[in-house]
C-alpha positions, 0 to 999 in steps of 0.5 A, spaced: 478 400 477 486 400 476 485 405 471 481 409 476 486 409 482 492 410 477 488 417 475 487 419 482 495 417 484 497 421 478 492 427 480 495 427 487 502 427 484 502 432 479 502 438 484 507 435 488 512 435 482 510 442 481 512 444 488 519 441 487 521 445 481 527 450 482 526 457 483 527 461 477 533 465 476 533 472 481 531 478 477 535 484 478 532 488 484 536 494 483 532 501 483 532 505 477 537 510 476 532 515 473 529 518 479 526 525 479 525 526 487 530 525 492 529 521 498 530 524 505 537 522 507 535 519 514 529 516 511 522 518 513 523 518 520 522 524 524 529 528 525 528 528 532 525 523 537 518 525 540 521 524 547 528 525 550 528 518 554 523 517 560 520 523 563 523 525 570 519 523 576 514 529 578 514 532 571 507 534 568 505 530 562 500 532 558 496 527 553 493 531 547 487 527 543 489 527 536 485 531 531 479 528 528 479 525 521 475 531 518 480 536 521 486 532 519 484 531 512 479 536 510 475 534 503 478 538 497 474 544 495 468 543 490 469 545 483 466 551 479 463 546 474 464 538 473 464 535 466 460 530 463 462 523 464 464 519 458 469 514 456 475 518 457 472 522 463 470 518 469 473 522 475 470 528 478 464 528 473 457 528 473 452 524 470 448 526 464 441 529 465 442 532 471 
């Protein structure tokens, strides 16, 4: 019975010991210097804000609904022919026999 309690206590204590181990040394998080494309200077934020402050009282405000996903992201056009699917070709292919 004592052996059972000793095993249970060891099973509970092992995760606690693992949590107290120190973190590994921090890795160098700098970006690689061989980038081929340049990021925009100001980031990806638009150059001008969509509004210039609060609208004046009495100004006409027009709300336009956004485009549907079909209009905003149209599907690509169909290809003239599709290759047969194989071990190497898995995308944009057709199954055999059809």
